[in-house]
C-alpha positions as CSV (number, residue, x, y, z in Angstrom):
1,M,43.6,86.0,118.5
2,D,41.5,85.6,121.6
3,L,42.8,83.0,124.0
4,R,40.2,83.6,126.8
5,I,38.3,80.6,128.1
6,S,34.7,81.5,128.8
7,S,33.8,79.3,131.7
8,S,32.4,80.2,135.1
9,T,34.8,77.8,136.9
10,A,37.9,78.5,134.7
11,P,41.1,79.0,136.8
12,L,42.4,81.2,134.0
13,S,40.2,84.1,135.0
14,G,43.1,86.6,134.7
15,A,43.8,85.7,131.0
16,G,41.7,88.6,129.8
17,L,43.7,91.2,131.8
18,A,45.6,92.4,128.7
19,R,42.3,93.6,127.1
20,R,41.1,95.3,130.3
21,A,44.3,97.1,130.9
22,A,43.2,100.1,128.9
23,T,40.3,100.9,131.1
24,P,41.1,102.9,134.2
25,Q,40.7,101.2,137.6
26,A,39.8,102.9,140.9
27,E,41.8,103.2,144.1
28,G,45.2,103.7,142.3
29,N,45.7,100.1,141.1
30,E,48.4,99.8,138.6
31,V,47.2,99.6,135.0
32,G,49.6,98.7,132.3
33,F,51.4,96.0,130.4
34,S,53.5,94.8,133.3
35,S,50.5,94.4,135.6
36,A,48.6,92.6,132.9
37,L,51.5,90.3,132.2
38,K,51.9,89.6,135.9
39,G,48.2,88.8,136.2
40,A,48.3,86.5,133.2
41,L,51.4,84.7,134.6
42,Q,49.8,84.3,138.0
43,S,46.6,82.8,136.4
44,V,48.7,80.3,134.4
45,S,50.5,79.3,137.5
46,A,47.2,78.9,139.4
47,A,45.9,76.7,136.6
48,Q,49.0,74.5,136.7
49,N,48.7,74.3,140.5
50,H,45.0,73.4,140.3
51,A,45.7,70.7,137.7
52,S,48.5,69.2,139.8
53,A,46.3,69.1,142.9
54,L,43.5,67.4,140.9
55,Q,46.0,64.9,139.5
56,R,47.3,64.1,142.9
57,E,43.8,63.5,144.2
58,V,43.0,61.1,141.3
59,Q,46.2,59.2,142.0
60,M,45.2,58.8,145.6
61,E,41.8,57.5,144.3
62,N,39.7,60.2,145.8
63,P,36.1,59.3,144.8
64,S,35.0,63.0,144.8
65,V,37.4,64.0,142.0
66,S,36.6,62.8,138.5
67,L,39.1,61.8,135.9
68,E,37.3,63.9,133.3
69,E,37.6,67.1,135.4
70,T,41.3,66.4,136.0
71,M,42.0,65.9,132.3
72,V,40.2,69.1,131.4
73,A,42.2,71.0,134.1
74,I,45.4,69.6,132.8
75,Q,44.6,70.6,129.2
76,K,43.6,74.1,130.3
77,A,46.9,74.4,132.1
78,Q,48.8,73.2,129.1
79,V,47.1,75.6,126.7
80,G,47.8,78.5,129.1
81,F,51.5,77.5,129.3
82,Q,51.8,77.2,125.5
83,A,50.3,80.6,125.1
84,T,52.7,82.0,127.7
85,L,55.6,80.5,125.8
86,H,54.4,82.1,122.5
87,V,54.2,85.5,124.2
88,R,57.7,85.1,125.6
89,N,59.1,84.1,122.3
90,R,57.5,87.1,120.5
91,M,58.8,89.4,123.2
92,V,62.3,88.1,122.9
93,Q,62.1,88.4,119.1
94,A,60.9,92.0,119.3
95,Y,63.7,92.8,121.8
96,T,66.3,91.2,119.4
97,D,64.8,93.1,116.4
98,I,65.0,96.4,118.3
99,M,68.6,95.8,119.5
100,N,69.7,95.0,115.9
101,M,68.2,98.2,114.5
102,Q,70.7,100.7,113.2
103,V,70.4,104.2,114.6
């Protein structure tokens, strides 16, 4: 299931890090599951911060911020957060299954 949002202004630009983790990077950057997860969590956090900032600007009646842009940013942040929760739940379930295995 591909959860990437293909937009040039999408704040969730790190959402595709899990797919790119298999390709080697230059200059000794860490490549792996933990760095991909960290990047994805940071992008979800950035999306939530961006949505909160836009919401605050709309509440202060800033004419340069549109309500439509704010609602789209809020929905993107919500989708990212829901995807993060699903990943967390799957990881906890996998951990529980491994711990309950008989050796």
